[in-house]
Backbone as CSV, one residue per row, in Angstrom:
resi,resn,N_x,N_y,N_z,CA_x,CA_y,CA_z,C_x,C_y,C_z
1,MET,9.961,4.002,17.356,10.193,5.311,17.931,8.851,6.089,18.061
2,ILE,8.572,6.562,19.212,7.350,7.299,19.591,7.592,8.796,19.460
3,VAL,6.772,9.547,18.743,6.942,10.979,18.639,5.577,11.548,19.087
4,GLN,5.672,12.807,19.454,4.583,13.569,19.925,3.956,14.235,18.588
5,GLN,2.692,14.083,18.442,2.191,14.726,17.234,0.903,15.564,17.776
6,LYS,0.807,16.745,17.305,-0.217,17.672,17.739,-1.483,17.403,16.854
7,VAL,-2.503,16.906,17.430,-3.816,16.746,16.689,-4.813,17.716,17.292
8,SER,-5.102,18.701,16.594,-5.925,19.863,17.136,-5.107,20.445,18.286
9,SER,-5.655,20.408,19.418,-4.960,21.004,20.673,-4.508,19.900,21.494
10,ILE,-4.585,18.627,21.085,-4.302,17.491,21.906,-2.943,16.910,21.398
11,LYS,-2.042,16.633,22.318,-0.812,15.982,21.906,-0.897,14.491,22.158
12,LEU,-0.737,13.678,21.148,-0.841,12.167,21.235,0.465,11.581,20.941
13,PRO,0.847,10.481,21.692,2.073,9.820,21.263,1.705,8.884,20.064
14,ILE,2.321,9.047,18.993,1.977,8.219,17.810,3.165,7.592,17.168
15,ASN,3.084,6.274,17.062,4.140,5.605,16.362,4.021,5.922,14.894
16,LYS,5.140,5.843,14.174,5.178,6.276,12.804,4.218,5.541,11.918
17,ASN,4.059,4.172,12.222,3.151,3.370,11.396,1.938,2.929,12.301
18,SER,1.514,3.711,13.189,0.368,3.381,14.039,-0.924,3.556,13.178
19,ASP,-1.995,2.852,13.598,-3.279,2.941,12.860,-3.740,4.415,12.787
20,ILE,-3.504,5.211,13.900,-3.885,6.517,13.887,-3.179,7.307,12.777
21,GLN,-1.839,7.087,12.672,-1.118,7.759,11.574,-1.495,7.301,10.216
22,LEU,-1.804,5.928,10.065,-2.236,5.562,8.727,-3.589,6.077,8.360
23,ILE,-4.531,6.087,9.384,-5.830,6.734,9.113,-5.690,8.154,8.654
24,HIS,-4.799,8.825,9.326,-4.625,10.273,9.027,-4.148,10.401,7.507
25,VAL,-3.228,9.530,7.097,-2.781,9.527,5.614,-3.870,9.204,4.704
26,ALA,-4.623,8.087,5.082,-5.639,7.610,4.143,-6.939,8.434,4.124
27,ALA,-7.125,9.294,5.144,-8.384,9.947,5.266,-8.643,11.135,4.250
28,GLN,-7.586,11.493,3.502,-7.691,12.486,2.452,-8.664,11.902,1.371
29,SER,-9.559,12.784,0.854,-10.592,12.282,-0.015,-10.033,11.588,-1.352
30,THR,-9.051,12.066,-1.909,-8.491,11.471,-3.085,-7.904,10.138,-2.847
31,ARG,-7.223,10.024,-1.653,-6.624,8.793,-1.299,-7.693,7.816,-0.904
32,LEU,-8.781,8.147,-0.337,-9.927,7.302,-0.032,-10.487,6.763,-1.417
33,GLN,-10.613,7.627,-2.374,-11.100,7.190,-3.649,-10.152,6.194,-4.353
34,ILE,-8.867,6.433,-4.159,-7.910,5.475,-4.805,-8.015,4.184,-4.095
35,LEU,-7.970,4.111,-2.763,-8.019,2.873,-2.060,-9.235,2.061,-2.411
36,ASN,-10.414,2.739,-2.423,-11.671,2.129,-2.797,-11.672,1.568,-4.144
37,LEU,-11.128,2.292,-5.100,-11.031,1.810,-6.540,-10.136,0.652,-6.576
38,LEU,-9.011,0.653,-5.936,-8.070,-0.533,-5.977,-8.777,-1.738,-5.403
39,LEU,-9.476,-1.507,-4.300,-10.209,-2.641,-3.639,-11.213,-3.265,-4.511
40,SER,-11.994,-2.400,-5.177,-13.071,-2.853,-6.109,-12.733,-3.234,-7.490
41,SER,-11.518,-3.049,-7.853,-11.001,-3.358,-9.257,-11.084,-4.860,-9.434
42,LYS,-11.576,-5.309,-10.648,-11.642,-6.772,-10.829,-10.188,-7.344,-10.834
43,THR,-9.194,-6.734,-11.270,-7.885,-7.240,-11.331,-7.067,-6.990,-10.046
44,ARG,-7.595,-6.102,-9.120,-6.971,-5.805,-7.879,-5.655,-5.006,-8.056
45,LYS,-5.366,-4.631,-9.326,-4.102,-3.858,-9.550,-4.473,-2.929,-10.713
46,MET,-3.937,-1.661,-10.694,-4.089,-0.696,-11.626,-2.893,0.208,-11.718
47,PHE,-2.672,0.801,-12.981,-1.599,1.731,-13.095,-2.180,3.103,-13.078
48,PRO,-1.367,4.162,-12.889,-1.877,5.563,-12.639,-2.782,6.020,-13.768
49,THR,-2.562,5.675,-15.008,-3.437,6.166,-16.065,-4.782,5.538,-15.957
50,GLN,-4.881,4.322,-15.507,-6.206,3.718,-15.381,-6.996,4.347,-14.280
51,ILE,-6.278,4.642,-13.146,-6.921,5.359,-11.962,-7.338,6.732,-12.386
52,GLU,-6.522,7.372,-13.246,-6.863,8.745,-13.771,-8.152,8.666,-14.518
53,ARG,-8.312,7.670,-15.428,-9.447,7.601,-16.279,-10.722,7.295,-15.340
54,ASN,-10.611,6.490,-14.361,-11.794,6.155,-13.447,-12.159,7.261,-12.593
55,LEU,-11.265,7.991,-12.006,-11.491,9.036,-11.051,-11.583,10.426,-11.676
56,GLU,-11.121,10.530,-12.932,-11.082,11.880,-13.546,-10.359,12.933,-12.850
57,ILE,-9.220,12.503,-12.322,-8.233,13.369,-11.570,-6.926,13.235,-12.295
58,GLN,-6.225,14.406,-12.493,-4.881,14.428,-13.173,-3.921,13.428,-12.670
59,ARG,-3.194,12.803,-13.620,-2.299,11.735,-13.316,-1.202,12.201,-12.304
60,ARG,-0.774,13.407,-12.361,0.285,13.854,-11.433,-0.221,13.925,-10.064
61,VAL,-1.525,14.190,-9.921,-2.174,14.216,-8.592,-2.286,12.813,-8.002
62,ILE,-2.675,11.872,-8.949,-2.839,10.477,-8.655,-1.495,9.931,-8.188
63,SER,-0.459,10.203,-8.875,0.881,9.714,-8.589,1.375,10.317,-7.226
64,PHE,1.133,11.506,-6.925,1.360,12.144,-5.627,0.793,11.321,-4.491
65,HIS,-0.502,11.066,-4.619,-1.231,10.412,-3.565,-0.789,8.846,-3.479
66,LEU,-0.541,8.257,-4.616,-0.030,6.809,-4.631,1.271,6.719,-3.866
67,ASN,2.150,7.718,-4.039,3.471,7.758,-3.379,3.266,7.870,-1.885
68,ALA,2.326,8.717,-1.490,2.066,8.860,0.056,1.517,7.571,0.587
69,LEU,0.657,6.957,-0.164,-0.003,5.605,0.322,1.031,4.589,0.381
70,GLU,1.942,4.532,-0.621,2.886,3.509,-0.648,3.944,3.672,0.352
71,GLU,4.292,4.937,0.692,5.232,5.241,1.731,4.995,4.655,3.132
72,VAL,3.619,4.639,3.376,3.137,4.118,4.698,2.646,2.743,4.646
73,GLY,2.703,2.064,3.435,2.404,0.701,3.343,0.949,0.363,3.083
74,LEU,0.139,1.270,2.605,-1.256,1.015,2.348,-1.467,0.528,0.943
75,VAL,-0.588,0.784,0.066,-0.564,0.223,-1.335,0.867,-0.193,-1.588
76,LYS,1.043,-1.084,-2.506,2.290,-1.534,-3.012,2.332,-1.512,-4.465
77,SER,3.544,-1.407,-5.085,3.714,-1.243,-6.467,4.521,-2.358,-7.054
78,LYS,4.380,-2.691,-8.371,5.196,-3.650,-9.032,5.114,-3.319,-10.489
79,PHE,6.412,-3.397,-11.085,6.447,-3.092,-12.556,5.873,-4.290,-13.353
80,GLY,5.300,-3.934,-14.425,4.790,-5.003,-15.310,4.560,-4.420,-16.713
81,LEU,3.867,-5.190,-17.596,3.543,-4.738,-18.926,2.051,-4.456,-18.975
82,SER,1.613,-3.356,-19.610,0.194,-2.993,-19.768,-0.494,-4.099,-20.598
83,GLU,-1.710,-4.348,-20.263,-2.492,-5.403,-20.785,-3.836,-4.917,-21.472
84,GLU,-3.976,-3.605,-21.499,-5.412,-3.206,-21.885,-5.655,-2.847,-23.304
85,ASP,-4.679,-2.366,-24.110,-4.947,-2.035,-25.414,-4.598,-3.063,-26.459
86,GLU,-5.682,-3.635,-26.973,-5.466,-4.762,-27.989,-4.914,-4.083,-29.242
87,GLY,-3.960,-4.796,-29.883,-3.422,-4.284,-31.100,-2.181,-3.402,-30.928
88,LYS,-1.982,-2.908,-29.710,-0.868,-2.098,-29.397,0.120,-2.840,-28.587
89,ARG,1.427,-2.421,-28.735,2.576,-3.117,-28.006,2.323,-2.825,-26.497
90,PRO,2.547,-3.789,-25.690,2.475,-3.497,-24.286,3.560,-2.527,-23.824
91,GLN,3.244,-1.724,-22.891,4.232,-0.755,-22.304,4.589,-1.132,-20.831
92,ALA,5.742,-0.754,-20.515,6.138,-0.987,-19.045,5.427,0.005,-18.224
93,VAL,4.753,-0.493,-17.233,3.975,0.337,-16.311,4.193,-0.077,-14.841
94,ARG,3.874,0.750,-13.945,3.902,0.444,-12.561,2.501,0.283,-12.027
95,TYR,2.242,-1.057,-11.620,0.947,-1.381,-11.112,0.867,-1.229,-9.674
96,TYR,-0.296,-0.684,-9.118,-0.455,-0.465,-7.718,-1.596,-1.446,-7.225
97,SER,-1.441,-1.951,-6.045,-2.483,-2.759,-5.539,-2.596,-2.329,-3.963
98,ILE,-3.772,-2.597,-3.437,-3.956,-2.308,-1.987,-3.418,-3.501,-1.171
99,THR,-2.781,-3.066,-0.072,-2.190,-4.080,0.893,-3.225,-4.579,1.850
100,ASP,-2.893,-5.683,2.609,-3.854,-6.069,3.665,-4.074,-4.966,4.689
101,LYS,-2.938,-4.262,5.030,-3.069,-3.179,5.937,-3.941,-1.998,5.332
102,GLY,-3.806,-1.739,3.985,-4.701,-0.794,3.415,-6.147,-1.138,3.470
103,LYS,-6.478,-2.447,3.260,-7.840,-2.875,3.397,-8.418,-2.715,4.814
104,GLU,-7.549,-2.986,5.781,-7.888,-2.835,7.212,-8.158,-1.427,7.512
105,ILE,-7.294,-0.533,7.189,-7.424,0.974,7.421,-8.699,1.448,6.743
106,LEU,-8.910,1.026,5.464,-10.119,1.525,4.666,-11.355,1.073,5.466
107,ARG,-11.392,-0.221,5.961,-12.636,-0.631,6.658,-12.845,0.207,7.865
108,LYS,-11.657,0.455,8.678,-11.801,1.319,9.865,-12.351,2.658,9.548
109,LEU,-11.913,3.277,8.423,-12.407,4.595,8.059,-13.858,4.552,7.653
110,VAL,-14.183,3.603,6.850,-15.642,3.517,6.490,-16.535,3.271,7.738
111,SER,-16.082,2.550,8.670,-16.901,2.297,9.937,-17.033,3.568,10.712
112,ILE,-15.949,4.381,10.709,-15.944,5.773,11.404,-16.899,6.666,10.713
113,ILE,-16.850,6.652,9.346,-17.685,7.588,8.490,-19.175,7.211,8.646
114,GLU,-19.465,5.888,8.699,-20.849,5.423,8.843,-21.521,5.610,10.166
115,ARG,-20.778,5.981,11.111,-21.310,6.216,12.507,-22.318,7.284,12.503
């Protein structure tokens, strides 16, 4: 379904999951930081508390942005057990990882920014 979206004073026909729409969602600074962190992470997956520690942004803000990124398919989530604290019982957590589409959109944004 194509909808008209007003961008500045220009009306563009935009598909819900078009690259333009995905770039619009990903271009917010916190979301860019999250995507970059997930891409550069050794394990390629992180749970919100780990992202909070790395970016020094409140977890509820991280969760808000992760939900927005997941809704458009730039990240995906999977439940698992935490693996980081030795000597402590693992806890059930929701891991997030960047999708192939997320990597593609991040590359496009970086190329736009570097121009």
